[in-house]
C-alpha positions as CSV (number, residue, x, y, z in Angstrom):
1,M,0.0,0.0,0.0
2,K,1.3,3.4,-0.9
3,K,2.0,5.8,2.0
4,T,0.9,9.4,1.8
5,F,2.9,12.1,3.4
6,K,1.5,15.7,3.3
7,L,2.7,18.7,5.4
8,M,3.4,22.4,4.9
9,G,6.0,25.0,5.7
10,V,8.7,27.3,4.2
11,L,12.3,26.8,3.1
12,V,14.8,29.3,1.7
13,A,16.5,28.1,-1.5
14,C,20.3,28.0,-1.8
15,F,21.8,28.0,-5.3
16,A,25.3,27.2,-6.4
17,W,27.7,29.8,-7.6
18,V,30.3,28.8,-10.2
19,N,33.3,31.1,-10.8
20,V,33.3,31.4,-14.6
21,A,35.3,34.7,-15.0
22,S,38.0,33.0,-17.1
23,A,35.8,30.4,-18.8
24,E,35.5,29.8,-22.6
25,T,32.1,31.5,-23.4
26,Y,29.8,30.7,-26.3
27,D,26.9,33.2,-27.0
28,M,24.7,31.3,-29.4
29,E,23.1,33.2,-32.2
30,T,21.6,30.1,-33.9
31,D,21.1,26.4,-33.3
32,M,24.4,24.5,-33.0
33,N,25.6,20.9,-33.0
34,V,27.4,19.4,-30.0
35,S,30.5,18.9,-32.0
36,E,30.9,22.7,-32.2
37,F,31.7,22.9,-28.5
38,D,34.8,22.1,-26.6
39,F,34.3,20.8,-23.1
40,T,37.9,20.4,-22.2
41,E,38.1,23.7,-20.1
42,D,35.8,25.9,-18.0
43,T,32.9,26.6,-20.3
44,V,29.8,28.9,-20.3
45,I,27.2,28.4,-23.0
46,N,24.6,31.2,-23.3
47,G,22.0,29.5,-25.5
48,N,19.8,32.6,-25.9
49,G,16.8,30.2,-26.5
50,H,18.5,28.2,-29.2
51,T,19.0,24.4,-29.5
52,I,22.1,22.3,-29.1
53,I,21.6,19.2,-31.2
54,G,23.2,15.8,-30.3
55,N,24.4,14.2,-27.1
56,F,27.6,15.1,-25.4
57,S,29.9,13.9,-22.6
58,I,31.9,15.8,-20.0
59,S,35.0,13.8,-19.0
60,T,37.7,16.4,-18.3
61,P,38.4,16.6,-14.6
62,D,38.4,19.7,-12.4
63,I,36.5,22.1,-14.7
64,D,33.2,24.0,-14.5
65,I,30.5,23.8,-17.2
66,V,27.5,26.2,-17.2
67,I,24.7,26.1,-19.7
68,N,22.1,28.8,-19.7
69,N,18.7,29.2,-21.6
70,A,19.0,26.5,-24.2
71,T,17.4,23.3,-25.5
72,I,19.4,20.1,-25.7
73,D,17.9,17.8,-28.3
74,A,19.7,14.4,-28.1
75,N,18.3,13.6,-31.5
76,A,17.9,9.9,-30.6
77,A,16.7,7.5,-33.2
78,D,14.8,4.2,-33.0
79,G,17.0,1.4,-31.8
80,T,19.5,3.6,-30.0
81,T,20.3,4.1,-26.3
82,I,21.3,7.7,-25.6
83,N,22.0,9.9,-22.6
84,A,21.6,13.5,-23.7
85,I,24.4,14.6,-21.3
86,E,27.0,12.3,-19.7
87,L,29.0,13.6,-16.7
88,N,31.9,11.5,-15.7
89,A,34.8,13.6,-14.4
90,I,36.3,13.8,-10.9
91,G,36.3,17.3,-9.5
92,T,34.1,18.7,-12.3
93,S,30.9,20.8,-11.8
94,L,27.9,21.1,-14.1
95,E,25.2,23.8,-13.8
96,L,22.1,24.0,-16.0
97,N,19.9,27.1,-15.8
98,N,16.7,27.2,-17.8
99,V,17.6,24.3,-20.0
100,T,15.2,21.9,-21.7
101,V,16.5,18.4,-22.3
102,T,14.6,16.2,-24.7
103,N,14.6,13.4,-27.3
104,Y,16.8,11.0,-25.4
105,T,16.2,7.2,-24.8
106,K,18.1,6.4,-21.6
107,S,18.3,9.7,-19.6
108,G,18.4,13.4,-20.0
109,L,21.5,13.6,-17.7
110,Y,23.6,10.7,-16.6
111,A,26.1,11.5,-13.8
112,D,28.7,9.0,-12.4
113,K,31.8,10.9,-11.0
114,F,31.6,14.7,-10.4
115,L,32.1,17.3,-7.8
116,S,28.9,19.4,-8.1
117,L,25.6,19.2,-9.9
118,V,23.2,22.2,-9.9
119,I,20.0,22.1,-12.0
120,D,17.7,25.2,-11.8
121,G,14.6,26.1,-13.8
122,S,15.1,23.3,-16.3
123,T,12.8,20.7,-18.0
124,F,13.5,17.0,-18.6
125,D,10.8,15.8,-21.1
126,G,10.6,12.1,-22.1
127,S,7.6,12.6,-24.5
128,K,9.8,12.3,-27.6
129,T,11.4,9.0,-26.6
130,P,11.6,6.9,-29.7
131,E,11.2,3.1,-29.8
132,I,14.4,1.1,-29.0
133,G,13.0,-2.4,-29.9
134,E,12.8,-5.4,-27.6
135,G,14.7,-5.3,-24.4
136,S,15.8,-8.2,-22.2
137,G,15.1,-9.4,-18.7
138,P,12.6,-7.1,-16.9
139,E,12.6,-4.9,-20.0
140,A,11.6,-7.6,-22.5
141,D,8.4,-6.0,-23.4
142,L,9.6,-2.4,-23.3
143,M,9.3,-0.7,-26.6
144,K,10.0,2.8,-25.3
145,R,12.5,3.7,-22.7
146,S,13.2,6.9,-20.8
147,A,14.8,5.5,-17.7
148,A,15.2,8.9,-16.1
149,G,15.2,12.6,-16.6
150,I,18.3,12.7,-14.3
151,D,20.2,9.4,-13.6
152,I,22.7,9.9,-10.8
153,N,24.7,6.7,-10.6
154,I,27.6,7.6,-8.3
155,G,30.7,5.4,-8.4
156,N,29.6,3.2,-11.2
157,T,33.0,3.3,-12.8
158,G,35.1,4.7,-10.0
159,T,38.8,3.5,-9.8
160,T,40.2,6.4,-7.8
161,D,39.0,8.4,-4.8
162,F,36.6,11.3,-5.3
163,S,33.9,13.2,-3.4
164,V,30.6,14.7,-4.3
165,E,30.0,18.1,-2.6
166,K,26.8,19.4,-4.0
167,I,23.6,18.1,-5.7
168,E,20.8,20.7,-6.0
169,I,17.8,20.2,-8.3
170,T,15.4,23.1,-8.0
171,N,12.5,24.8,-9.8
172,S,12.5,22.2,-12.6
173,T,10.0,20.0,-14.4
174,F,10.1,16.3,-15.0
175,R,7.5,14.8,-17.2
176,N,6.5,11.9,-19.4
177,V,9.1,9.3,-18.3
178,L,7.9,6.5,-20.5
179,A,9.5,3.5,-18.8
180,S,7.1,0.7,-18.3
181,E,5.7,-0.4,-15.0
182,E,8.0,-3.5,-15.2
183,N,11.1,-1.3,-15.4
184,T,11.7,-0.5,-11.7
185,T,14.6,1.8,-12.5
186,G,12.5,4.3,-14.4
187,G,11.9,7.6,-12.7
188,G,11.9,11.4,-13.2
189,I,15.0,11.4,-11.0
190,K,17.1,8.4,-10.0
191,V,19.8,8.6,-7.3
192,K,22.0,5.8,-6.1
193,V,25.5,5.2,-4.8
194,K,26.4,2.2,-7.0
195,N,29.7,1.7,-5.3
196,W,31.1,3.3,-2.2
197,A,34.6,2.0,-2.7
198,H,36.1,5.3,-3.9
199,L,33.5,7.7,-2.7
200,T,35.2,9.6,0.2
201,S,32.3,11.9,1.0
202,M,28.7,12.3,-0.2
203,C,26.6,15.5,0.1
204,D,22.9,15.8,0.9
205,V,20.7,15.8,-2.2
206,V,18.4,18.9,-2.3
207,I,15.3,18.5,-4.5
208,E,13.2,21.6,-4.1
209,N,10.2,23.3,-5.8
210,N,10.1,20.9,-8.7
211,T,7.1,19.7,-10.7
212,F,6.5,16.0,-11.6
213,T,4.0,15.2,-14.2
214,D,2.9,11.9,-15.9
215,N,6.0,9.9,-14.8
216,V,5.7,6.2,-13.8
217,R,7.9,7.1,-10.8
218,D,9.2,10.5,-9.7
219,L,12.1,9.7,-7.5
220,V,13.9,6.3,-7.4
221,V,16.4,5.8,-4.6
222,G,19.1,3.1,-4.7
223,T,19.3,0.0,-6.9
224,N,18.8,-3.7,-6.5
225,A,22.4,-4.4,-7.5
226,G,25.3,-2.6,-5.8
227,G,28.9,-2.6,-7.1
228,G,31.9,-4.2,-5.4
229,E,31.2,-4.7,-1.7
230,T,28.3,-2.2,-1.7
231,T,25.1,-3.9,-0.7
232,Q,21.7,-3.1,-2.1
233,A,20.8,-1.3,1.2
234,Q,23.9,0.8,1.0
235,T,23.1,2.1,-2.5
236,G,20.3,4.1,-0.8
237,D,22.6,5.6,1.9
238,I,21.8,9.1,0.7
239,T,20.2,11.9,2.7
240,F,17.6,13.8,0.7
241,K,16.1,17.1,1.5
242,L,12.8,17.5,-0.2
243,F,10.8,20.7,-0.2
244,G,8.0,22.4,-2.1
245,N,7.7,19.8,-4.8
246,S,4.5,18.6,-6.4
247,A,3.3,15.2,-5.1
248,M,6.2,12.8,-5.6
249,K,6.0,9.0,-6.0
250,V,9.2,8.0,-4.2
251,V,10.3,4.4,-4.6
252,N,12.9,2.8,-2.3
253,N,14.8,0.6,-4.7
254,S,17.5,-0.1,-2.1
255,S,15.2,-2.5,-0.4
256,N,13.9,-5.8,-1.6
257,E,11.2,-6.1,1.0
258,G,7.7,-6.4,-0.5
259,D,6.6,-5.4,-4.0
260,E,7.0,-2.0,-5.4
261,A,3.8,-0.6,-4.0
262,A,5.0,-1.5,-0.5
263,R,8.2,0.4,-1.1
264,T,6.5,3.5,-2.6
265,E,5.4,6.6,-0.7
266,V,3.8,9.8,-1.9
267,I,5.6,12.8,-0.5
268,D,3.7,16.1,-0.9
269,S,5.3,18.6,1.4
270,D,6.0,22.3,1.8
271,Y,8.0,21.5,4.9
272,L,11.5,20.2,4.6
273,V,11.4,16.4,4.5
274,E,14.7,14.8,5.4
275,L,14.9,11.2,4.1
276,N,17.5,8.5,4.2
277,Y,16.3,4.9,3.7
278,Y,19.6,3.3,4.9
279,T,19.6,5.1,8.3
280,D,15.8,4.9,8.5
281,T,15.5,8.7,8.7
282,H,12.2,10.2,7.8
283,K,12.1,13.6,9.5
284,V,10.0,16.7,8.7
285,L,11.6,19.9,9.7
286,T,11.0,23.7,9.7
287,E,12.7,26.2,7.5
288,D,15.9,26.5,9.6
289,E,15.9,22.7,10.4
290,T,15.5,23.5,14.1
291,G,11.9,22.5,14.4
292,L,10.5,18.9,14.2
293,V,7.1,18.8,12.4
294,V,4.6,16.0,13.1
295,D,1.3,15.2,11.4
296,A,-1.4,15.2,14.1
297,T,-3.8,13.5,11.7
298,A,-1.6,10.5,11.2
299,D,-2.7,7.2,12.9
300,E,0.7,6.8,14.6
301,F,0.8,10.3,16.0
302,D,1.4,10.5,19.8
303,L,1.9,13.9,21.4
304,S,3.8,12.6,24.5
305,T,6.2,10.7,22.3
306,A,6.8,13.7,20.0
307,L,7.4,16.0,23.0
308,T,9.9,13.5,24.5
309,D,11.7,13.2,21.1
310,V,12.1,17.0,20.9
311,A,13.2,17.2,24.6
312,S,15.9,14.6,24.0
313,D,17.1,15.8,20.5
314,K,19.9,18.3,20.6
315,T,19.4,19.2,16.9
316,V,15.9,20.6,17.3
317,E,14.5,23.4,19.3
318,N,10.7,23.1,18.9
319,L,7.9,20.9,18.0
320,V,5.3,21.9,15.3
321,V,2.1,19.8,15.5
322,D,0.3,20.1,12.2
323,Y,-3.5,19.7,12.4
324,G,-4.2,20.7,8.8
325,E,-6.0,24.0,9.1
326,Y,-3.8,25.3,11.9
327,T,-0.6,24.3,13.8
328,I,0.5,24.3,17.4
329,T,4.2,25.0,18.1
330,I,5.9,24.2,21.4
331,N,9.4,25.4,22.2
332,K,11.7,22.9,23.8
333,E,12.4,25.1,26.8
334,D,8.6,25.3,27.6
335,I,8.0,21.5,27.7
336,K,7.2,20.3,31.2
337,A,9.5,17.8,32.8
338,D,6.6,15.7,34.0
339,L,4.0,15.0,31.2
340,A,1.8,12.8,33.4
341,D,-1.8,14.0,33.7
342,T,-1.2,16.7,31.0
343,L,-3.3,17.0,27.8
344,T,-2.6,14.5,25.1
345,D,-4.9,16.2,22.6
346,L,-4.2,19.8,21.7
347,S,-6.7,20.0,18.9
348,L,-9.0,23.0,18.7
349,V,-12.2,24.0,17.1
350,V,-11.7,27.2,15.0
351,D,-14.9,28.5,13.4
352,T,-17.0,31.6,12.7
353,T,-19.8,30.2,14.8
354,T,-19.9,28.8,18.4
355,T,-22.2,26.5,20.3
356,N,-21.6,28.5,23.4
357,E,-25.0,30.4,23.6
358,V,-23.7,33.0,26.1
359,L,-20.6,33.8,24.1
360,N,-22.7,33.9,20.9
361,A,-24.9,36.5,22.5
362,L,-21.8,38.6,23.3
363,V,-20.2,38.5,19.9
364,T,-22.1,38.4,16.6
365,E,-19.1,38.2,14.3
366,G,-15.6,36.9,14.9
367,V,-13.4,33.8,15.0
368,F,-14.3,31.5,17.8
369,I,-11.6,29.2,19.3
370,S,-12.6,26.4,21.7
371,T,-10.9,23.3,22.9
372,N,-11.8,19.6,22.6
373,E,-10.4,18.8,26.0
374,S,-9.7,20.7,29.2
375,G,-6.8,20.2,31.5
376,V,-3.2,21.1,32.1
377,L,-1.0,21.9,29.0
378,P,2.1,19.8,28.5
379,A,4.1,23.1,28.2
380,E,4.1,26.5,29.8
381,K,2.7,27.9,26.6
382,V,1.9,26.9,23.0
383,T,1.7,29.0,19.9
384,L,-1.3,28.8,17.7
385,S,-0.9,29.6,14.0
386,L,-3.9,29.9,11.8
387,L,-5.0,31.4,8.5
388,L,-7.5,34.3,8.6
389,E,-7.7,35.3,4.9
390,E,-10.7,37.5,5.5
391,Y,-8.7,39.6,8.0
392,A,-5.4,39.8,6.0
393,G,-3.5,42.9,6.9
394,K,-5.8,43.8,9.8
395,T,-5.5,44.0,13.6
396,M,-7.6,41.7,15.6
397,E,-8.5,41.8,19.3
398,L,-8.3,38.6,21.3
399,Y,-10.7,38.0,24.2
400,Y,-11.0,35.3,26.8
401,F,-14.5,34.1,27.8
402,N,-14.8,33.9,31.5
403,P,-17.3,31.1,32.2
404,T,-17.7,32.3,35.8
405,T,-18.6,35.9,35.1
406,E,-19.9,35.1,31.6
407,K,-18.1,38.1,30.3
408,L,-15.4,38.8,27.8
409,E,-11.9,39.9,29.0
410,F,-9.6,41.6,26.7
411,V,-6.2,39.9,26.3
412,S,-4.2,41.5,23.5
413,E,-4.1,42.7,19.9
414,V,-3.1,40.2,17.2
415,V,-1.7,41.4,14.0
416,V,-2.7,39.4,10.9
417,D,-0.1,39.6,8.1
418,E,-0.8,40.5,4.5
419,F,-1.3,36.8,3.7
420,G,-3.8,36.2,6.5
421,N,-1.4,34.4,8.9
422,A,-2.0,35.0,12.6
423,N,0.2,33.7,15.4
424,F,-0.4,34.0,19.2
425,D,0.5,32.2,22.4
426,L,-1.9,30.2,24.7
427,S,-1.0,29.3,28.3
428,H,-4.4,27.9,29.1
429,Y,-7.0,26.1,27.0
430,S,-10.5,27.6,27.1
431,D,-13.0,29.5,25.0
432,Y,-11.6,32.6,23.1
433,V,-12.7,34.8,20.3
434,L,-10.9,37.0,17.8
435,V,-12.7,40.1,16.5
436,E,-11.6,42.9,14.2
437,A,-10.4,45.9,16.1
438,T,-13.1,48.5,15.5
439,E,-15.1,51.0,17.4
440,D,-17.8,48.3,17.7
441,A,-15.6,45.9,19.6
442,P,-17.2,44.2,22.6
443,V,-17.4,46.1,25.9
444,V,-15.5,43.9,28.4
445,E,-14.2,43.9,31.9
446,N,-10.5,43.5,32.7
447,P,-9.9,40.9,35.5
448,S,-8.7,42.2,38.8
449,T,-5.1,41.7,39.8
450,N,-6.3,39.0,42.3
451,D,-8.4,37.2,39.8
452,N,-7.2,33.6,39.2
453,I,-7.8,34.1,35.5
454,L,-4.4,35.8,35.3
455,T,-2.9,32.4,35.4
456,Y,-4.8,31.6,32.2
457,A,-3.8,34.7,30.3
458,I,-2.7,34.5,26.7
459,I,0.8,36.0,26.2
460,G,-0.6,37.7,23.1
461,V,2.5,38.2,21.0
462,V,3.2,37.3,17.5
463,A,5.4,34.2,17.4
464,T,9.0,34.7,16.4
465,I,10.0,31.1,16.2
466,G,12.0,29.7,13.3
467,I,9.0,29.2,10.9
468,V,7.1,31.9,9.2
469,G,3.5,30.9,9.2
470,S,2.9,27.1,9.4
471,V,-0.7,27.0,8.3
472,K,-1.7,24.4,5.7
473,K,-3.2,26.9,3.3
474,K,-0.6,29.5,4.0
475,K,-0.3,32.3,1.4
476,K,3.3,32.7,0.3
477,S,5.3,33.8,-2.7
478,K,7.7,31.1,-4.2
479,A,11.1,32.2,-5.3
480,N,12.0,31.0,-8.8
């Protein structure tokens, strides 16, 4: 059964910078053939929207290649097996910006040994894949083959030591990978360490803000056949950082447990998903990687366990509990040492109506917040983040409903940002209401200094933790 993973959040993109001041530069004025380029030194190709025809390889070590604003047409014919680009050079970096790669039969980009690989704003399209005839083994019935948009097969031919320092695939599109269901290696992106024998260090793989459309598989990790002494499981010893992509069908090919469906999960996340199948890592983090995000709607969710995990993990500073329409954030320093007899359900009811008849008589229009359970919070305070699109850019007033006096008590102002995100702290669960700050705001009584309700006051400040609005339908601009 496929597993579905869906959470939200924000991540700031980091792009590679290649020093090309002294590079050989081509400014294309018309379409050109691959044979017209020399890839034996630092090279910059400014395609200016033109097409490079043919397939090429980069085998010179310790150089930088940058290709901008071009189409690479591998011009593959029936019966051929072609990678549009082959990268096999220790210490060499390749950067593609706004490049469309098409008409290949094996992959748009095949990478074995290299230092850095940065792909941004590019398209890998398998729709023009020609027929290559009958295959063999698991590909016996395969008449069309586009095994990958990008095939990263690290260490496949390694004979000397090398390291991989950067792999970033951002803002790009992978579509129409035509490999059949029987070809378990086919995917928009394939990443594996074929052989660790000469790989001295391996970077994290960043896959961010990409679109995957009409592929049999979107990301395939590992392979069922390692090289040398590298086991199948070790071919998937890669840490992925996935963020902001369209829904991805991710296949763990470094495992032989179960059929493909059992090894497939759908990851649809605007939080940062950190994934490593070999180390069994499947963490969801906030923008700065200091917050652990958990899905409160998942069957396996347990609040006490999540709080304990954060309290004992030196790498994270807070817990973000995602309820879908809102989130609850708890800072590590606020978690209580003894969680016995504290609330295990922090869910809230957020609505424009309320079943509290007395409160409803006091406020005719607002956002009502009530709790599903009452009791002691597991932390000194929690931060509620929710989306109030109707009140975007406005100032709200937060009131506590005192069930003893049956009156409203003003707590604080809450500023709603231009996208409708509102964040404020709660130190006690009860009934509250947010109303727009106008002259018609409710007339309320402030509690006396001796009133016990002070122990339940809301801190009433906009949260300044490491995430910027954690609401599922958060409005945000995406950098391209």
